[in-house]
C-alpha positions as CSV (number, residue, x, y, z in Angstrom):
1,X,1.6,5.8,61.6
2,X,4.5,8.1,60.7
3,X,4.3,9.8,64.1
4,X,4.4,6.4,65.9
5,X,7.4,5.3,64.0
6,X,9.2,8.6,64.8
7,X,8.3,8.2,68.5
8,X,9.8,4.5,68.6
9,X,12.9,5.7,67.0
10,X,13.5,8.5,69.4
11,X,12.6,6.2,72.4
12,X,15.0,3.5,71.3
13,X,17.7,6.1,70.8
14,X,17.5,7.2,74.4
15,X,16.8,3.7,75.7
16,X,13.3,4.4,76.8
17,X,11.7,1.4,75.1
18,X,11.8,-2.2,76.2
19,X,11.6,-5.4,74.3
20,X,7.9,-5.7,74.8
21,X,7.5,-2.2,73.3
22,X,9.4,-3.4,70.3
23,X,7.0,-6.3,69.9
24,X,4.0,-3.9,70.0
25,X,5.6,-1.8,67.4
26,X,6.0,-4.9,65.1
27,X,2.4,-5.8,65.5
28,X,1.2,-2.3,64.7
29,X,3.5,-1.9,61.7
30,X,2.3,-5.3,60.4
31,X,-1.2,-4.3,60.7
32,X,-0.8,-1.0,58.9
33,X,1.1,-2.8,56.2
34,X,-1.7,-5.2,55.6
35,X,-4.2,-2.4,55.3
36,X,-2.0,-0.6,52.8
37,X,-1.5,-3.7,50.8
38,X,-5.2,-4.7,50.7
39,X,-6.5,-1.2,49.5
40,X,-7.3,-1.5,45.7
41,X,-6.5,1.7,43.4
42,X,-9.6,3.4,42.1
43,X,-10.7,2.6,38.5
44,X,-9.0,4.9,35.9
45,X,-11.1,7.6,34.6
46,X,-11.8,7.7,30.9
47,X,-13.8,10.1,28.7
48,X,-16.4,8.4,26.6
49,X,-18.9,9.5,23.9
50,X,-22.2,7.8,23.2
51,X,-22.7,6.5,19.7
52,X,-25.9,8.0,18.2
53,X,-27.7,7.7,14.9
54,X,-27.8,10.9,12.8
55,X,-28.3,12.1,9.3
56,X,-24.9,12.9,7.6
57,X,-23.8,14.0,4.2
58,X,-21.5,11.5,2.5
59,X,-18.5,13.7,1.4
60,X,-15.9,12.8,-1.1
61,X,-12.6,14.8,-1.6
62,X,-11.4,14.7,-5.2
63,X,-8.5,16.5,-6.9
64,X,-8.9,18.7,-10.0
65,X,-8.0,21.9,-11.9
66,X,-9.5,25.3,-12.3
67,X,-10.7,26.1,-15.8
68,X,-12.0,29.2,-17.5
69,X,-15.7,29.2,-18.2
70,X,-15.0,30.7,-21.7
71,X,-11.8,31.1,-23.6
72,X,-11.5,33.0,-26.9
73,X,-8.3,33.3,-29.0
74,X,-8.1,36.7,-30.6
75,X,-6.9,36.3,-34.2
76,X,-6.1,38.4,-37.2
77,X,-8.8,37.8,-39.8
78,X,-7.2,39.9,-42.6
79,X,-3.6,40.2,-43.8
80,X,-1.7,43.4,-43.0
81,X,0.9,45.1,-40.8
82,X,-0.1,45.5,-37.1
83,X,0.0,49.2,-36.2
84,X,-1.3,49.5,-32.6
85,X,-2.0,47.5,-29.5
86,X,-4.6,49.5,-27.5
87,X,-5.1,47.4,-24.4
88,X,-3.2,46.8,-21.2
89,X,-2.0,43.2,-20.8
90,X,-3.7,41.4,-17.8
91,X,-6.7,43.8,-17.7
92,X,-10.4,43.0,-17.9
93,X,-12.0,43.8,-21.2
94,X,-15.6,43.8,-22.4
95,X,-17.1,42.6,-25.6
96,X,-16.4,45.1,-28.5
97,X,-13.5,46.8,-26.9
98,X,-10.8,47.6,-29.5
99,X,-7.6,45.6,-29.0
100,X,-5.5,45.9,-32.1
101,X,-5.4,48.1,-35.2
102,X,-4.2,46.6,-38.5
103,X,-3.2,48.9,-41.3
104,X,-6.5,49.8,-43.1
105,X,-5.1,51.5,-46.1
106,X,-4.9,48.5,-48.5
107,X,-8.2,47.3,-47.3
108,X,-9.7,50.8,-47.8
109,X,-8.4,50.8,-51.4
110,X,-10.2,47.4,-52.1
111,X,-13.3,48.7,-50.6
112,X,-13.4,51.8,-52.8
113,X,-12.7,49.7,-55.9
114,X,-15.7,47.5,-55.0
115,X,-17.8,50.5,-54.6
116,X,-16.8,51.9,-57.9
117,X,-17.5,48.5,-59.6
118,X,-21.0,48.5,-58.1
119,X,-21.7,52.0,-59.4
120,X,-20.6,51.0,-62.8
121,X,-22.8,47.9,-62.9
122,X,-25.8,50.0,-61.8
123,X,-25.1,52.6,-64.6
124,X,-24.8,49.8,-67.2
125,X,-28.0,48.2,-65.9
126,X,-29.9,51.4,-66.5
127,X,-28.8,51.5,-70.2
128,X,-29.5,47.8,-70.7
129,X,-33.0,48.1,-69.0
130,X,-33.9,51.1,-71.2
131,X,-33.0,49.2,-74.4
132,X,-35.1,46.3,-73.2
133,X,-38.0,48.5,-72.6
134,X,-37.8,50.2,-76.0
135,X,-37.6,46.8,-77.8
136,X,-40.6,45.6,-75.8
137,X,-42.6,48.4,-77.5
138,X,-41.1,47.9,-80.9
139,X,-41.7,44.2,-81.0
140,X,-45.4,44.9,-81.0
141,X,-45.3,46.7,-84.3
142,X,-42.6,44.4,-85.7
143,X,-40.0,47.2,-85.8
144,X,-37.3,44.9,-84.4
145,X,-36.7,41.2,-84.8
146,X,-37.5,38.6,-82.1
147,X,-33.8,37.8,-81.7
148,X,-32.9,41.4,-81.0
149,X,-35.7,41.6,-78.4
150,X,-34.5,38.5,-76.7
151,X,-30.9,39.8,-76.7
152,X,-32.0,43.0,-75.1
153,X,-33.9,41.1,-72.2
154,X,-30.8,38.8,-71.6
155,X,-28.5,41.7,-71.5
156,X,-30.7,43.5,-68.9
157,X,-30.8,40.4,-66.7
158,X,-27.0,40.0,-67.0
159,X,-26.7,43.7,-65.9
160,X,-28.8,42.9,-62.8
161,X,-26.7,39.9,-62.0
162,X,-23.5,42.1,-62.3
163,X,-25.0,44.5,-59.8
164,X,-25.7,41.7,-57.2
165,X,-22.0,40.5,-57.7
166,X,-20.8,44.0,-57.1
167,X,-22.7,44.3,-54.0
168,X,-21.4,41.1,-52.6
169,X,-17.9,42.2,-53.4
170,X,-18.5,45.6,-51.8
171,X,-19.9,43.8,-48.7
172,X,-16.8,41.5,-48.5
173,X,-14.5,44.5,-48.8
174,X,-16.6,46.3,-46.1
175,X,-16.1,43.3,-43.7
176,X,-12.4,43.1,-44.3
177,X,-12.0,46.8,-43.6
178,X,-13.9,46.3,-40.4
179,X,-11.7,43.4,-39.5
180,X,-8.7,45.8,-39.5
181,X,-9.9,47.0,-36.2
182,X,-9.6,43.9,-34.0
183,X,-12.1,43.9,-31.1
184,X,-12.8,41.7,-28.0
185,X,-15.1,38.8,-28.9
186,X,-16.0,38.1,-25.2
187,X,-15.7,39.8,-21.9
188,X,-13.0,38.6,-19.6
189,X,-9.3,39.0,-18.7
190,X,-6.9,39.4,-21.5
191,X,-3.4,38.0,-21.3
192,X,-0.1,39.0,-23.1
193,X,0.0,40.3,-26.6
194,X,1.4,37.5,-28.8
195,X,2.1,39.7,-31.7
196,X,3.7,43.1,-31.6
197,X,3.5,46.4,-33.5
198,X,5.1,46.1,-37.0
199,X,4.4,42.4,-37.4
200,X,2.8,41.1,-40.6
201,X,-0.3,39.2,-39.5
202,X,-3.0,37.3,-41.2
203,X,-0.8,36.2,-44.1
204,X,-2.1,32.8,-45.3
205,X,-3.2,32.1,-41.7
206,X,-5.4,33.6,-38.9
207,X,-2.5,34.8,-36.7
208,X,-3.2,34.5,-33.0
209,X,-2.8,37.9,-31.3
210,X,-4.0,37.3,-27.7
211,X,-6.2,35.1,-25.5
212,X,-9.2,36.2,-23.4
213,X,-10.6,34.1,-20.6
214,X,-13.8,34.6,-18.7
215,X,-13.1,34.0,-15.0
216,X,-16.2,34.9,-13.2
217,X,-17.8,32.4,-12.7
218,X,-15.1,29.8,-13.2
219,X,-15.1,26.0,-13.6
220,X,-13.6,23.3,-11.5
221,X,-12.9,20.1,-13.4
222,X,-12.2,17.0,-11.4
223,X,-12.4,13.2,-11.7
224,X,-13.8,10.4,-9.7
225,X,-13.1,6.7,-9.9
226,X,-15.7,4.7,-11.7
227,X,-15.5,2.1,-8.8
228,X,-16.6,4.7,-6.3
229,X,-19.5,5.7,-8.6
230,X,-20.5,2.1,-8.8
231,X,-20.3,1.6,-5.0
232,X,-22.5,4.7,-4.5
233,X,-25.2,3.5,-7.0
234,X,-25.3,0.1,-5.3
235,X,-25.8,1.9,-1.8
236,X,-28.5,4.0,-3.4
237,X,-30.3,0.8,-4.8
238,X,-30.1,-0.9,-1.3
239,X,-31.4,2.1,0.6
240,X,-28.3,2.5,2.6
241,X,-27.8,6.0,1.2
242,X,-30.2,8.6,-0.1
243,X,-29.3,10.5,-3.3
244,X,-28.8,14.3,-2.9
245,X,-31.7,16.2,-4.5
246,X,-30.9,17.5,-8.0
247,X,-29.3,21.0,-7.7
248,X,-28.6,20.6,-4.0
249,X,-25.3,18.9,-4.3
250,X,-22.7,21.3,-2.7
251,X,-19.0,21.3,-3.3
252,X,-16.4,23.2,-1.1
253,X,-12.9,24.0,-2.6
254,X,-9.7,23.4,-0.7
255,X,-6.9,25.5,-2.3
256,X,-3.3,24.6,-2.8
257,X,-2.2,26.3,0.6
258,X,-4.8,24.2,2.4
259,X,-7.2,27.1,2.9
260,X,-10.9,26.8,2.2
261,X,-12.3,28.9,-0.6
262,X,-14.9,31.4,0.7
263,X,-17.5,30.6,-1.9
264,X,-19.5,27.3,-2.3
265,X,-19.8,25.8,-5.8
266,X,-22.5,23.8,-7.5
267,X,-22.1,20.5,-9.4
268,X,-23.1,21.1,-13.1
269,X,-22.7,17.5,-14.6
270,X,-20.8,14.4,-14.6
271,X,-19.5,12.7,-17.8
272,X,-21.5,9.8,-19.3
273,X,-18.4,7.9,-20.3
274,X,-15.4,6.4,-18.5
275,X,-11.9,7.1,-19.5
276,X,-10.5,3.7,-20.6
277,X,-7.0,4.6,-19.7
278,X,-7.6,5.7,-16.3
279,X,-11.0,4.4,-15.2
280,X,-12.1,7.8,-14.2
281,X,-15.3,9.9,-14.8
282,X,-15.0,13.6,-15.3
283,X,-17.2,16.0,-13.3
284,X,-17.5,19.8,-13.5
285,X,-18.5,22.3,-10.9
286,X,-19.0,26.0,-11.1
287,X,-17.7,28.6,-8.5
288,X,-18.2,32.3,-8.2
289,X,-15.0,34.2,-8.6
290,X,-15.7,37.9,-8.0
291,X,-12.2,38.6,-6.6
292,X,-10.4,36.8,-9.3
293,X,-8.6,34.6,-6.8
294,X,-9.1,31.3,-8.8
295,X,-7.0,31.2,-12.0
296,X,-7.1,28.7,-14.9
297,X,-4.7,25.8,-14.4
298,X,-4.7,26.1,-10.5
299,X,-4.7,22.8,-8.6
300,X,-7.4,22.3,-6.0
301,X,-9.3,19.6,-4.1
302,X,-13.1,19.5,-4.0
303,X,-15.1,18.2,-1.2
304,X,-18.4,17.1,-2.8
305,X,-21.6,16.0,-1.0
306,X,-22.8,13.0,-3.1
307,X,-25.3,11.4,-0.8
308,X,-27.0,11.4,2.5
309,X,-26.8,8.6,5.1
310,X,-29.9,9.0,7.3
311,X,-28.8,6.3,9.9
312,X,-25.1,7.1,10.2
313,X,-23.1,6.4,13.3
314,X,-20.2,8.7,13.5
315,X,-17.2,8.1,15.9
316,X,-14.3,10.4,16.5
317,X,-11.2,9.5,14.6
318,X,-9.0,9.7,17.7
319,X,-11.1,6.8,19.2
320,X,-10.5,4.5,16.2
321,X,-7.4,2.3,16.0
322,X,-6.3,0.7,12.8
323,X,-4.2,-2.6,12.8
324,X,-1.6,-3.7,10.4
325,X,-4.2,-5.6,8.4
326,X,-6.3,-2.4,8.0
327,X,-9.0,-3.5,10.4
328,X,-10.4,-0.8,12.7
329,X,-11.2,-1.2,16.4
330,X,-12.6,0.8,19.3
331,X,-12.8,0.4,23.0
332,X,-16.3,0.1,24.3
333,X,-17.4,0.5,27.8
334,X,-20.0,-2.3,28.7
335,X,-23.0,-1.6,31.1
336,X,-20.7,-3.0,33.9
337,X,-18.1,-0.3,33.1
338,X,-15.8,-2.9,31.7
339,X,-13.5,-2.2,28.7
340,X,-14.2,-4.3,25.6
341,X,-12.4,-4.4,22.2
342,X,-14.8,-4.0,19.4
343,X,-13.9,-4.5,15.7
344,X,-15.8,-2.1,13.5
345,X,-16.3,-1.4,9.8
346,X,-15.7,2.3,8.6
347,X,-16.7,3.9,5.4
348,X,-15.5,7.5,5.0
349,X,-14.1,10.2,7.2
350,X,-16.3,13.4,7.5
351,X,-15.2,16.4,9.5
352,X,-12.9,14.4,12.0
353,X,-15.2,11.5,12.4
354,X,-15.3,8.1,10.9
355,X,-18.8,6.8,9.5
356,X,-19.2,3.4,11.1
357,X,-21.2,0.9,8.9
358,X,-20.9,-2.2,11.2
359,X,-19.9,-3.5,14.6
360,X,-21.4,-0.7,16.7
361,X,-24.9,0.1,17.9
362,X,-26.5,3.4,18.8
363,X,-26.3,4.1,22.6
364,X,-22.9,2.2,23.2
365,X,-20.2,4.2,24.9
366,X,-16.8,4.6,23.2
367,X,-13.5,5.7,24.9
368,X,-12.1,8.8,23.3
369,X,-9.6,9.9,26.0
370,X,-7.5,7.8,28.4
371,X,-7.0,4.9,25.9
372,X,-3.5,4.5,27.1
373,X,-4.5,3.9,30.6
374,X,-6.8,0.9,30.1
375,X,-6.7,-2.8,29.1
376,X,-9.5,-5.1,27.9
377,X,-11.5,-6.3,30.8
378,X,-10.5,-3.6,33.1
379,X,-13.2,-1.7,35.1
380,X,-13.2,2.1,34.4
381,X,-14.8,5.2,35.5
382,X,-16.5,6.7,32.4
383,X,-17.3,10.3,32.2
384,X,-18.7,12.6,29.5
385,X,-16.5,15.0,27.6
386,X,-18.2,17.9,29.5
387,X,-17.5,16.3,32.9
388,X,-13.9,15.6,31.9
389,X,-13.4,19.1,30.9
390,X,-14.8,20.5,34.1
391,X,-13.1,18.1,36.5
392,X,-9.7,19.8,36.8
393,X,-11.5,23.1,37.6
394,X,-13.6,21.4,40.2
395,X,-10.6,19.9,42.0
396,X,-8.5,23.1,42.2
397,X,-8.1,24.3,45.9
398,X,-10.1,27.2,47.0
399,X,-8.1,30.5,47.6
């Protein structure tokens, strides 16, 4: 057509065309114009995915804090001057490791005095017991009175009680002397020293000296709304969801920087009461912490698998549109390849997909790419994601 047009222009320029020729040109151009106007554009190509029923874990993301599995406050159990601190702050200690040394001299003196008191009581008991034994022989021949004999027996019994009292005092003095050497009650990581050398500790109170926290394994304490728990239980009762087997519930930790913690945790328990001020239920999970990456007080988010939906229909989040009223819709391709707007009901988002609970059936095709090119009722050319990915490579010119 373009060549004919150029020929007529050149012929007219040089006067080589007649009026009849112009008429022929008009007819040809009109016919070509009709053909151009009558040709319809091809249907737009869209990428679709087929809705299928599958078994998916119902995952809930909940915020919480890291907490030490065991915490021990190291305190002075006897009064005295703190002589030495024999640990490095921030280091790991084991049960029984020496941490502080309190001046043992006054306590040693008390221990020695108690030991002497016990020795004196034992010597006195020997004398009293001997007198009681002699009177037991003499009473048979009426050489002593009954009153003297009973007095001797009572004195021997009192002497024996004095020994028991002295032994208890000696044991107490020995314990206090041992408390002068402050040791770690648990294994874990020790923090800063709260008291320093030269301080008077344990005077009328058990002075706090340091804190030890056990960090491996470590707890993750978080909360869940009682409304969510009630909804889950109703879904369990109706059969819409299946409960995760005891001990099989997994939890993944998302750290403050958005990274995923390398180790999976396990759910230990959920509280049996609801906090009346917040309406939340407390849950606790346990995580291994071999590298000491998790520290008490750290904020994190836990992704908890609480149930299993055995007939879940999952749709890519990019295919779902939400209106101002919060309603969700998708564009469905009918068997006639026409676009249809379909309202759906969504539950939770799992791994970049929405779990659809209503409005969609297994086997239906949903548009995931090319949404901006189509309108409801339009005929489209649906292709699978694999075909859409390979299409540009197939259309490239050969070298």
